[in-house]
C-alpha positions, 0 to 999 in steps of 0.5 A, a space after each residue: 821567104 817572107 813577102 815584102 809588104 808596103 803601105 800607102 797612106 793617101 787619098 782615093 782617086 775615083 778615076 784610078 790614075 793617082 792616089 791609093 789606086 796608083 800606089 796599089 797598082 805599082 806595088 802589084 807590078 813590082 811583086 810587093 804586097 800592098 796595103 792602104 790607109 785611106 785619108 780622104 775620098 776624092 771624086 775625080 776623073 781626067 778632067 779634074 777634081 770635083 770633090 774632096 771628102 776627108 775621113 775622120 781621124 778615128 777612121 784613119 787611126 783605126 786603119 793604121 792600128 789594124 795594119 800595125 797589129 797584123 801586117 807590119 809594113 816593110 816600107 810605107 809612103 804618104 800621099 795626100 794627107 789634106 790637113 794638119 790634123 791628118 798629118 799630125 795623126 799619121 806622124 804620131 802613128 809612124 813614131 808609135 809603131 816605129 815604122 821605117 823606110 818612110 817615103 813622103 810624097 808631099 801631094 799639094 796640087 792636082 794636075 787640074 789645079 785643085 788644092 789637095 793640101 790645105 795651106 795651113 797644113 804645110 807647116 805641120 808637114 815640115 815640122 811633124 812629118 819631114 823629120 821622119 822621112 827616109 825619102 822625100 819626093 817633091 816636084 819643083 812646085 812642091 819644093 818651092 812651097 816647102 822651102 819658100 824659094 823660087 826654083 828656076 835652074 839646077 843650082 837653085 834645085 840643089 839649094 832647095 834640096 839642102 834646105 829640105 835635108 836640113 828639115 830632117 829628111 835623109 834623102 831628097 829627090 826633087 823630080 824634074 818633070 816641071 823643069 825647063 831642061 831638054 831632058 827630064 832631070 831628077 836630082 837626088 841629095 843624100 845630105 852630102 852629095 848629089 846625083 842625077 838621072 836623065 830621061 827623054 822628055 815626052 810631050 804628052 798631057 797624060 801624066 796624071 799620077 806620075 808623082 804617086 807612082 814614082 814614090 810608090 816605086 821607091 817604096 816598093 823597092 825599099 820594102 824589098 831591101 833595095 838601096 836608095 840608089 837602086 830604088 831611085 833608078 827603078 823609079 826613073 825607069 818605071 815612070 819613064 815607061 809609064 809615060 812613054 807607053 801612053 794609055 790614051 784614057 779620058 779627055 783631060 790629063 790621062 793616067 800613066 800606064 802602070 804595066 808598061 815597065 813590065 811590058 818593056 822587059 818582055 
């Protein structure tokens, strides 16, 4: 039986909690073969981002080419793309190789507040990348930037999802970690109807890499042929356990626990 393969196109996190490192750990936990194309190298730990060093367009394109000719992905996700040139290059290659099951995690700001997407790149993301997306997974601040609206309640979250869907996205998942509800509510919009998943809100600062990990779970599930509803449920369950079973690593915003989901099933 063919093995499911998933590709992550994102930045490297030297602290290991987010980015390429989080994605590959997640793929492995879900028994999906993981591949990567690194867009930028970051120097960071749980205390913050000390430097961002984007790769050349040539280096990024060569990584994508090598994967395309030998290791066709069943699904892929994008994470930190940093600038408009990288976004446009990635979008061009997704179209060029006719890749499917595209999960876009619009990484914009690190937990410590560092900008991971240049301001001018937002328009490139909306015009070039979002129309290719099967699933878009913004948190509330990211959804606000992409839509230009303020999101304070569920009705505004639903309106934002409609706006994002109109940009060409098949499915929009607006994550509820930044919401004000007593529980964390994630909202899924399929272009015509809404559904939501609730989970206990866990009081912790150790949530570094939650967005990367959640979108990586969605990607892995789609690579294995899961429906969007099942991928959504798995993403919610996986990240809930990853936050709940805290690793207590580092002095700042610590990482989530990527093996917690499997541990919870024993």
